[in-house]
C-alpha positions as semicolon CSV with decimal commas, in nm:
position;residue;x (nm);y (nm);z (nm)
1;M;-1,986;-0,371;1,812
2;A;-2,333;-0,521;1,780
3;A;-2,456;-0,535;1,373
4;S;-2,730;-0,326;1,507
5;D;-2,514;-0,028;1,605
6;W;-2,412;0,019;1,252
7;P;-2,204;0,354;1,216
8;Y;-2,107;0,328;0,857
9;P;-2,234;0,515;0,532
10;R;-2,410;0,307;0,287
11;W;-2,175;0,419;-0,007
12;I;-1,809;0,306;0,003
13;A;-1,534;0,392;-0,260
14;H;-1,348;0,093;-0,383
15;R;-0,958;0,130;-0,349
16;G;-0,990;0,505;-0,295
17;A;-1,169;0,625;-0,617
18;G;-1,249;0,311;-0,831
19;K;-1,048;0,332;-1,194
20;L;-1,054;0,727;-1,189
21;A;-0,702;0,711;-1,016
22;P;-0,419;0,436;-0,940
23;E;-0,595;0,198;-0,667
24;N;-0,479;0,213;-0,308
25;T;-0,262;0,546;-0,339
26;L;-0,331;0,840;-0,133
27;A;-0,382;1,019;-0,464
28;A;-0,680;0,780;-0,528
29;F;-0,841;0,855;-0,172
30;R;-0,794;1,242;-0,231
31;L;-1,018;1,194;-0,549
32;G;-1,259;1,004;-0,373
33;A;-1,307;1,250;-0,099
34;E;-1,336;1,511;-0,386
35;H;-1,660;1,321;-0,512
36;G;-1,801;1,353;-0,168
37;Y;-1,735;1,011;-0,039
38;R;-1,663;0,957;0,336
39;M;-1,589;0,564;0,368
40;F;-1,302;0,399;0,168
41;E;-1,194;0,045;0,097
42;C;-0,838;-0,055;0,071
43;D;-0,625;-0,354;0,059
44;A;-0,366;-0,414;0,309
45;K;-0,069;-0,683;0,318
46;L;0,279;-0,681;0,503
47;S;0,578;-0,602;0,353
48;A;0,915;-0,828;0,421
49;D;0,979;-0,642;0,731
50;G;0,628;-0,618;0,853
51;V;0,502;-0,293;0,753
52;P;0,119;-0,291;0,656
53;F;0,093;-0,116;0,330
54;L;-0,176;-0,096;0,047
55;L;-0,173;-0,341;-0,252
56;H;-0,445;-0,571;-0,419
57;D;-0,233;-0,830;-0,583
58;A;0,031;-1,066;-0,436
59;T;0,271;-0,925;-0,713
60;L;0,383;-0,593;-0,825
61;D;0,391;-0,597;-1,181
62;R;0,018;-0,480;-1,256
63;T;-0,004;-0,151;-1,052
64;S;0,358;-0,042;-1,014
65;N;0,716;-0,050;-1,177
66;G;0,824;-0,322;-0,940
67;R;0,833;-0,684;-1,011
68;G;0,777;-0,983;-0,840
69;I;0,603;-1,086;-0,482
70;A;0,541;-0,748;-0,290
71;G;0,543;-0,931;0,044
72;D;0,933;-1,023;-0,029
73;Q;1,062;-0,672;-0,036
74;P;1,107;-0,416;0,242
75;W;0,912;-0,132;0,319
76;A;1,195;0,091;0,234
77;A;1,217;-0,070;-0,117
78;L;0,839;-0,091;-0,167
79;S;0,822;0,276;-0,098
80;R;1,040;0,391;-0,361
81;L;0,828;0,235;-0,654
82;D;0,613;0,424;-0,906
83;A;0,259;0,307;-0,806
84;G;0,112;0,597;-1,053
85;S;0,238;0,546;-1,427
86;W;0,055;0,233;-1,484
87;H;-0,271;0,422;-1,455
88;S;-0,205;0,745;-1,614
89;R;0,063;1,016;-1,670
90;R;-0,105;1,234;-1,441
91;Y;-0,024;1,013;-1,150
92;A;0,349;0,937;-1,253
93;G;0,557;0,886;-0,955
94;E;0,274;0,825;-0,706
95;P;0,409;0,614;-0,452
96;L;0,258;0,304;-0,293
97;A;0,090;0,395;0,038
98;S;0,140;0,261;0,362
99;L;-0,163;0,159;0,594
100;E;-0,027;0,410;0,841
101;G;-0,027;0,690;0,589
102;L;-0,394;0,617;0,475
103;I;-0,525;0,604;0,819
104;R;-0,363;0,939;0,922
105;F;-0,535;1,065;0,618
106;C;-0,880;0,948;0,729
107;I;-0,852;1,048;1,058
108;A;-0,749;1,400;0,954
109;N;-1,048;1,429;0,750
110;S;-1,312;1,247;0,932
111;H;-1,335;0,942;0,684
112;A;-1,447;0,586;0,769
113;L;-1,239;0,308;0,647
114;N;-1,275;-0,066;0,544
115;I;-0,930;-0,243;0,533
116;E;-0,964;-0,565;0,329
117;I;-0,650;-0,776;0,479
118;K;-0,506;-0,917;0,188
119;P;-0,230;-1,161;0,281
120;T;0,062;-1,262;0,091
121;P;-0,032;-1,650;0,054
122;G;0,084;-1,831;0,350
123;L;0,081;-1,525;0,588
124;E;-0,279;-1,493;0,638
125;R;-0,287;-1,501;1,011
126;V;0,004;-1,278;1,080
127;T;-0,110;-1,047;0,856
128;G;-0,458;-1,011;1,022
129;E;-0,283;-0,988;1,349
130;T;-0,048;-0,736;1,239
131;V;-0,294;-0,506;1,031
132;A;-0,575;-0,533;1,337
133;R;-0,287;-0,421;1,584
134;D;-0,173;-0,130;1,383
135;A;-0,521;-0,002;1,301
136;A;-0,625;-0,019;1,643
137;A;-0,329;0,163;1,789
138;L;-0,337;0,428;1,492
139;W;-0,725;0,489;1,526
140;A;-0,710;0,482;1,903
141;G;-0,901;0,793;2,012
142;A;-1,007;0,891;1,704
143;P;-1,382;1,045;1,714
144;L;-1,474;0,806;1,433
145;P;-1,625;0,450;1,359
146;P;-1,337;0,209;1,413
147;P;-1,165;0,054;1,113
148;F;-1,404;-0,216;0,956
149;L;-1,190;-0,533;0,864
150;T;-1,280;-0,751;0,602
151;S;-1,128;-1,069;0,438
152;F;-1,190;-1,361;0,219
153;A;-0,943;-1,555;0,427
154;P;-1,091;-1,699;0,765
155;D;-0,730;-1,736;0,910
156;A;-0,678;-1,359;0,840
157;L;-0,983;-1,279;1,017
158;R;-0,908;-1,506;1,283
159;G;-0,537;-1,317;1,341
160;A;-0,760;-1,020;1,378
161;Q;-1,009;-1,135;1,607
162;A;-0,731;-1,264;1,832
163;A;-0,528;-0,937;1,831
164;Q;-0,812;-0,689;1,863
165;P;-1,143;-0,849;1,916
166;E;-1,313;-0,496;1,960
167;L;-1,252;-0,399;1,573
168;P;-1,540;-0,502;1,372
169;R;-1,495;-0,781;1,110
170;G;-1,670;-0,903;0,797
171;L;-1,628;-1,198;0,590
172;L;-1,576;-1,148;0,214
173;L;-1,751;-1,410;-0,017
174;D;-1,724;-1,486;-0,395
175;T;-1,927;-1,798;-0,369
176;L;-2,159;-1,921;-0,102
177;W;-1,945;-2,195;0,007
178;D;-2,080;-2,464;0,268
179;G;-2,051;-2,329;0,625
180;W;-2,000;-1,964;0,540
181;L;-2,265;-1,819;0,758
182;D;-2,143;-2,020;1,043
183;T;-1,771;-1,938;0,981
184;A;-1,895;-1,565;1,003
185;T;-2,043;-1,608;1,322
186;Q;-1,776;-1,801;1,441
187;L;-1,546;-1,538;1,389
188;G;-1,754;-1,263;1,547
189;C;-1,833;-1,101;1,239
190;V;-2,049;-0,797;1,231
191;A;-2,109;-0,825;0,836
192;V;-2,102;-1,049;0,520
193;V;-1,962;-0,860;0,217
194;C;-2,057;-1,063;-0,108
195;N;-2,019;-1,029;-0,447
196;Y;-2,344;-0,846;-0,559
197;A;-2,475;-1,118;-0,795
198;L;-2,481;-1,353;-0,469
199;W;-2,770;-1,152;-0,290
200;D;-3,110;-1,252;-0,309
201;A;-3,421;-1,168;-0,059
202;A;-3,366;-1,518;0,113
203;T;-2,969;-1,460;0,163
204;V;-3,015;-1,106;0,295
205;A;-3,277;-1,217;0,529
206;R;-3,081;-1,509;0,638
207;V;-2,800;-1,273;0,725
208;H;-3,020;-1,028;0,889
209;A;-3,178;-1,295;1,106
210;A;-2,833;-1,390;1,229
211;G;-2,781;-1,030;1,348
212;L;-2,528;-0,941;1,090
213;R;-2,510;-0,671;0,806
214;A;-2,537;-0,750;0,432
215;L;-2,271;-0,560;0,193
216;S;-2,186;-0,590;-0,162
217;Y;-1,892;-0,544;-0,376
218;T;-1,824;-0,397;-0,654
219;V;-2,114;-0,254;-0,778
220;N;-2,086;-0,022;-1,091
221;D;-2,436;-0,013;-1,259
222;D;-2,752;0,169;-1,156
223;W;-2,971;-0,119;-1,177
224;A;-2,752;-0,336;-0,951
225;A;-2,755;-0,060;-0,692
226;R;-3,133;-0,008;-0,721
227;H;-3,177;-0,383;-0,673
228;L;-2,941;-0,414;-0,384
229;I;-3,129;-0,112;-0,204
230;A;-3,449;-0,301;-0,276
231;L;-3,317;-0,592;-0,107
232;G;-3,247;-0,400;0,207
233;T;-2,858;-0,455;0,209
234;D;-2,654;-0,227;0,424
235;G;-2,353;-0,124;0,207
236;I;-2,240;-0,090;-0,136
237;I;-1,862;-0,039;-0,248
238;T;-1,846;0,092;-0,578
239;D;-1,594;0,204;-0,856
240;R;-1,797;0,487;-0,969
241;V;-1,753;0,746;-0,750
242;D;-1,836;0,974;-1,047
243;R;-2,177;0,817;-1,106
244;F;-2,314;0,728;-0,753
245;S;-2,382;1,003;-0,494
246;P;-2,282;0,877;-0,137
247;A;-2,569;1,110;-0,001
248;S;-2,832;0,868;-0,173
């Protein structure tokens, strides 16, 4: 996909519905859809037996009743955890979601998807390969834009590039480290996804001049959204699905 052929909406719901529901669960994606969002961001890593599932942190402690490194446990054990009670009683018993389950939900409801490859440390390459391979197989034939794969870890993107080079990729940045644009270009990325505070007119122009799109995370304030739109950026990831209309 050329960056000029950008098929995705401007507004992307972060981890399903931001903070309104337990992040990265199917309940969150259903709630985001109820607010009109048609593209979602999620975090994907591997279980000990190689099943891609949704979790942001390396450990289970913050967003489930599990403990320890999530990637050390098989999917059969992970799938039995409660990933909702930490958020609120309304979501008690909500399970962890598999990437397959989310993709099937997205295809059934014509939603676009940004999969952040969030590897357990040390498993960057294999996580990128597996997530890309599984996403491509599950999405095959769907009349939708392909899954957009992003990561802070260049090695994860290299794995994705090697396994499924046709899937679009984006480099995530929390700082503008030396060589970031060259790295994005070498990885065949179609976009750079920055902490929104990093964007200014010169940086947006530099990314666009390289033929890439400029996206931002995580934008929750009106003034920041207006600023990014005025700069000519191409996508906004937000927690505030209740504040921003995806039609704007």
